[in-house]
Structure formats: structure tokens, C-alpha cells
C-alpha atoms as one frame of an Amber mdcrd trajectory, in Angstrom:
protein
 154.143  12.111  88.522 151.193  14.761  88.696 148.481  12.636  89.599 151.091
  10.959  92.467 151.963  14.816  93.729 148.149  15.398  94.126 147.643  12.545
  95.758 150.560  13.296  98.460 148.860  17.132  98.836 145.953  15.969  99.273
 147.168  13.684 102.116 148.862  16.263 103.337 145.665  18.713 103.605 143.614
  15.830 105.097 145.588  16.102 107.820 146.849  18.968 108.270 143.661  21.074
 108.604 142.256  18.687 111.665 145.179  19.666 113.353 144.568  23.600 112.687
 141.196  22.777 113.521 142.337  21.701 117.095 145.471  24.003 117.299 142.503
  26.288 116.471 140.461  25.113 119.467 143.254  25.042 122.128 144.123  29.121
 120.947 140.363  30.287 121.256 139.664  28.838 124.530 143.192  30.022 125.861
 141.982  33.512 124.831 138.630  32.870 126.322 140.208  31.633 129.363 143.201
  34.397 130.046 140.521  37.135 129.311 137.923  35.587 132.424 141.652  35.670
 134.900 142.650  38.897 133.045 138.722  40.450 133.828 138.836  38.867 137.525
 142.604  39.643 138.523 141.855  43.378 137.328 138.304  44.000 139.087 138.120
  43.118 142.386 140.709  45.291 144.153 141.635  48.850 145.332 144.506  51.465
 144.926 145.608  52.906 148.155 147.855  56.446 147.494 150.508  55.187 150.688
 153.254  57.068 152.240 155.192  54.365 150.286 153.628  54.301 146.601 150.189
  52.678 145.473 149.146  49.656 146.929 146.966  47.254 145.390 144.331  45.421
 147.961 141.319  43.975 148.570 139.571  43.894 151.812 136.795  42.371 153.087
 134.821  40.908 156.222 134.198  42.205 159.479 135.550  41.641 162.861 139.587
  41.656 164.000 141.717  42.927 161.208 144.221  40.319 159.107 146.447  41.644
 157.222 147.338  38.088 154.954 150.293  38.908 152.703 150.229  36.107 149.847
 152.975  34.026 148.310 155.343  33.443 145.487 152.795  34.088 142.007 149.851
  35.690 144.126 148.813  38.708 144.420 145.430  40.354 146.430 143.307  37.929
 144.782 145.552  34.934 146.179 145.318  36.338 149.775 141.328  36.441 149.783
 142.173  32.699 148.768 144.299  32.070 151.245 142.065  33.921 153.904 138.686
  33.103 152.619 138.167  30.286 155.820 138.900  33.047 158.159 136.247  35.461
 156.753 133.986  32.522 157.637 135.685  32.304 161.505 135.178  36.275 161.769
 137.972  38.556 160.601 138.215  41.108 158.504 141.234  39.628 155.061 143.007
  42.807 154.981 144.716  41.527 150.955 147.559  43.827 149.478 149.431  42.642
 146.278 153.422  42.548 147.210 155.583  44.065 144.816 155.577  43.458 141.536
 152.548  41.695 141.835 149.166  43.142 139.741 149.120  46.529 139.747 151.305
  47.500 142.636 154.717  48.613 141.417 158.010  47.906 141.820 159.862  50.128
 144.019 163.939  50.833 143.688 163.828  49.032 147.325 161.940  46.008 146.932
 163.512  44.153 150.626 161.405  42.480 153.207 162.134  45.095 155.021 161.145
  47.997 152.708 158.132  45.610 151.961 156.941  45.589 155.433 157.365  49.250
 155.723 154.545  48.956 152.844 152.149  46.617 154.937 152.395  49.448 157.450
 151.386  52.401 154.880 148.716  50.585 153.641 147.006  50.174 157.465 147.767
  53.859 157.619 146.567  54.682 154.621 143.339  52.110 155.373 142.750  54.093
 159.314 144.154  50.766 160.954 146.326  50.782 164.592 146.500  47.605 164.795
 146.063  43.978 163.125 147.291  40.816 163.301 149.742  39.803 160.094 149.397
  35.970 157.774 152.593  35.973 156.218 151.906  32.421 153.644 154.849  31.003
 152.200 156.755  33.737 150.378 155.041  36.522 152.500 156.894  35.521 155.454
 160.054  37.602 155.242 157.672  40.475 154.780 155.554  39.571 157.943 158.204
  38.543 160.136 160.210  42.132 159.053 156.530  43.525 159.602 156.515  42.113
 163.101 160.476  43.161 164.251 159.962  46.674 162.360 156.631  47.678 164.309
 155.294  45.891 166.855 153.061  47.711 168.843 151.232  47.336 165.287 151.455
  43.825 165.570 148.584  41.860 167.494 149.633  38.552 166.129 151.626  37.358
 164.039 150.950  33.480 161.729 153.364  31.915 159.456 151.876  29.736 157.131
 154.406  26.741 155.035 156.747  30.443 155.325 159.610  30.780 153.778 162.091
  31.340 156.572 165.410  30.737 157.648 166.906  27.120 158.440 170.235  26.189
 158.903 171.594  23.895 156.438 174.467  21.408 156.263 177.081  22.995 153.349
 175.668  26.194 153.288 172.160  25.036 151.195 169.437  27.353 150.922 167.032
  27.887 153.589 164.009  27.247 150.114 164.318  24.180 148.203 163.510  24.354
 144.792 161.204  21.094 143.978 162.413  19.453 140.323 160.920  20.874 137.758
 160.497  24.081 139.038 163.986  26.139 137.440 162.716  24.920 134.407 158.947
  26.386 134.274 159.884  29.300 135.544 161.940  30.303 132.324 159.544  28.600
 130.054 156.033  28.373 131.240 156.364  31.434 133.989 157.797  33.573 131.415
 154.087  33.349 129.096 150.170  33.264 129.615 149.741  30.942 127.090 152.636
  28.564 128.258 151.899  28.469 131.594 148.429  28.005 130.593 148.972  25.183
 128.332 151.419  23.657 130.751 148.906  23.379 133.758 146.156  21.627 131.585
 148.680  19.269 130.158 151.174  18.091 132.894 148.849  18.765 135.583 150.896
  16.858 138.412 154.310  18.257 137.182 152.863  21.904 137.399 151.855  20.678
 141.017 154.743  19.136 142.128 157.396  22.189 140.552 154.964  25.639 141.143
 152.345  24.601 144.504 155.456  22.571 145.990 152.983  19.198 146.759 153.583
  15.686 145.571 151.285  14.857 143.210 150.030  11.611 144.918 148.646  13.895
 147.994 146.461  16.242 145.776 145.342  12.772 143.293 144.355  11.253 146.497
 142.489  14.097 148.200 138.292  15.114 148.181 136.927  16.921 145.369 136.806
  20.126 147.336 140.646  20.112 148.168 141.557  19.007 144.427 139.211  21.970
 143.902 141.182  24.726 145.306 144.491  23.743 144.322 143.334  24.101 141.023
 142.064  27.282 141.327 145.555  28.297 143.452 146.516  27.291 139.611 144.373
  29.122 137.645 144.829  32.075 139.896 148.373  32.850 138.728 146.699  33.770
 135.513 147.889  36.233 134.149 151.680  35.056 134.464 153.181  37.721 132.965
 151.266  40.636 135.146 153.123  38.876 138.442 156.405  37.508 136.886 158.479
  41.504 138.172 157.110  40.237 141.659 158.391  36.374 141.463 161.843  37.723
 140.087 162.307  39.647 143.312 160.773  36.716 145.059 163.187  34.872 143.572
 165.929  37.439 144.659 164.821  37.841 148.120 164.306  34.457 149.299 168.006
  33.074 148.035 169.538  34.793 149.998 167.192  34.575 152.679 169.404  35.428
 156.434 168.811  34.469 160.130 166.519  37.343 161.288 166.400  38.647 165.049
 164.134  35.480 166.059 164.543  36.294 169.648 163.698  40.276 169.028 159.606
  38.924 168.206 158.041  40.444 170.914 154.410  39.577 169.373 152.316  35.978
 169.798 153.476  33.339 167.196 152.257  30.312 164.963 154.149  28.486 162.490
 152.346  26.047 160.381 154.386  23.681 157.780 154.467  20.004 156.811 157.166
  17.746 156.720 156.094  16.651 152.547 155.837  20.662 151.648 158.129  19.869
 148.907 159.710  23.932 149.261 161.163  22.747 152.446 159.212  25.312 154.432
 159.124  22.736 156.966 162.988  23.076 158.435 161.717  26.824 158.677 159.302
  26.462 160.230 160.290  24.863 163.471 163.492  26.484 163.830 161.620  29.886
 163.636 159.126  29.192 166.448 162.135  27.660 168.265 163.802  31.009 168.575
 161.244  32.755 168.727 159.895  33.547 172.565 157.026  31.780 173.621 156.412
  30.933 169.780 154.025  27.869 169.191 154.839  25.394 166.188 152.047  23.509
 164.510 152.573  20.580 162.301 150.156  18.622 159.813 151.748  14.805 158.864
 151.257  15.755 155.379 149.776  17.796 152.713 152.430  19.855 150.480 152.671
  23.333 150.367 149.582  23.950 149.962 148.122  21.902 153.244 146.218  19.590
 151.211 143.665  17.721 153.727 144.397  20.005 156.146 143.537  22.999 155.188
 140.271  23.377 157.223 142.042  22.301 160.246 144.850  24.829 159.472 142.286
  27.677 159.775 140.431  26.206 162.807 144.193  26.297 164.305 144.883  30.347
 162.991 140.820  31.344 164.133 142.039  29.816 167.786 145.586  31.462 168.272
 144.415  34.636 166.655 140.966  35.021 169.331 142.971  33.871 172.298 145.333
  36.822 171.352 143.080  39.347 170.859 140.771  38.624 174.434 144.542  38.127
 176.355 145.618  41.350 178.254 148.758  41.648 176.650 147.160  41.823 173.142
 145.386  45.342 174.849 147.285  48.099 172.661 150.525  49.514 174.367 151.517
  53.853 174.036 154.828  53.165 172.534 155.032  54.275 168.444 156.687  51.344
 166.173 160.144  51.883 165.148 160.392  53.521 161.925 163.052  52.851 159.656
 166.288  55.338 160.484 165.362  56.023 164.338 161.561  24.789 172.305 158.972
  25.206 169.856 157.663  21.096 170.381 156.971  21.062 173.986 154.341  24.219
 173.543 150.747  23.434 174.576 148.291  22.251 171.797 146.081  25.081 170.695
 143.158  25.499 171.846 140.290  23.694 169.775
């Protein structure tokens, strides 16, 4: 009996030691990766002390200023990644971290309206009187509010796969939640390690549930586009330093109202695709149909990341912004911004 127990113990140890070694290797790899992402996300930005409190931001490039407002799970780093093609086309990209993301604190009032006023405060701190604003995904509500509340500081408005109102049957929310998003929000998005592991062991699921992009789109694209999708996913780390912003975005988007679209008086371009798993296509088209003179640009496929069409979208945006920069009506006006308290499908195509 003693010999049998000793033999069984030896078999157990023989099986357990390799598993323990593999677990240690996984943990060491995670520690290496999370250290790299923490270093990256904490060294590429500055803090502006504004009238609306401290705001983290990064600024890159020369040329006409473009305030690039990142989406859910982002920060200034996602803004720079989204703005990279526009930097190459001669724009200056100002990329803030929105409320609750990285080093920008979450205030008591973290509404889209308050965030829009914080955007204006950041421009004040940087000495920028007027800028184009690009709102990507969950960054669209505050970008739209910026155009509404500070029209004389807005040269143009671009809404990229925007979280925007669209009437849906039965009063369904305007923004859809892809399959698996809720589960990941309650598990992996609470832990840096769990998110790191999920993004490596269940990449297709995470692409669908977090990046809002059909897995087949990512699988069948170019290596460069697959690398861009992987970089977008990797930049969500450290997710624990973005969770306050994610929770606030969930609250804002969950009760997204219809804004006074007819009052948006700046040149506007909305871009989306039918297979965006967040359902931004309907909101983008609806917004363009109701903002006076707005343009709507769709691509046939590409998901929330516009996989396979990123360069085309950047070219459309750059041409649109250049056109508005040189148009006579884009010249600065003397009226001050309003402070708090005080058919798109038929539009002509953008120049190529």
C-alpha cells in the first residue's frame, strides 16, 4: 500500500510540475507585457491644467489642428493610433484622454456636454482658437456636443463609426451590444490579466465582442490590417486604468438621446459600414440625413475598425477637412462660442 501511494504521488508530481512550469511561463509573459503597456501608456502624454480640471493629452504633427476624440477602451494613445494616417497627411492631431481614461479623472458631471466643454478648455490651455473635431465611436457624443456648444470654435465635424442616435423599433437602444460583450465586460474588462489572456486565447471572440468586427473580416485582410487590429486590442491594456471611463461610456451611450442635429451648423462628415457589430451604420446615416449639408460615406464591409478600408477612410477625411479649410465659409467668425448657461445619400461624393 505504501509503495502504491508513493507511486501515485510520483505520477501526480510528474504531471503537476510541467503544468506549474507552463503556468509560471504564462505569468512571466503577462508581467512582461503589462509592464510594457503601462510604461507606454504613462510616458507618451502630458497633463494640461485647464479650467475644467486636469486633462491628459498628446499632440503630434504640424498643420491644421484636429481634436481627435477616442472611443471606448481608449485614451490619448488610441487617439494617436486613429490619427496616425492623418498625421501623415499633414494635420496636427490633439488626442485627449476622455473622462475616466488613464490620467484624466472622472468628474461628478461626466456627461457628453461636460466632456465637450472640457474639450474646449483643453484647446484654451493649448492656445488653439479653432479646430476640426473627429469623434470616433463612443467619442462621437462629446464631439457632436462640441459642435453644438462651441460652433465658432469648430471648423468641421467628422463622425467615425459613431455612437449616435437612430430610431429603432420597440425603443431599442441606438447602439447595439455585440454577442459576448456583456460577459467580457463583467469578467475580462475587470482584470488586466484576464483581458490579456482573453485577447490571446480567444482572439476571434474578443475581436467580435470588443472591437465590434466580424472575425472573418480580420482573418481575410492583409497582414498590415491584422497588425492594426492587434495593436488596437493591445492598447486597451492596462484596462484597469480605463475602466472608470468604460463604465461612464456605458452610462452615456445606454441612454443616448437624439441631439438637436438640425442646429449643427458646421461642415459634417459621417462614416460607417453595415457590418459594424455595434450598429453605428444606422446612427451615422440618420445623423447625416438631419445635419444640414452633412455627408455620409459608407464602405461595404470592415466592421467597427473599418478593416480593409482604413486608408480609404483617412483619404476621405483628409480631403473633406482640406476642402473645409480652404472654403470661404470656414474663415473664423467674430461671434463667441455659446458657453454653458448662457438627405445624405444624395450628397455629392467626396473629392478623391
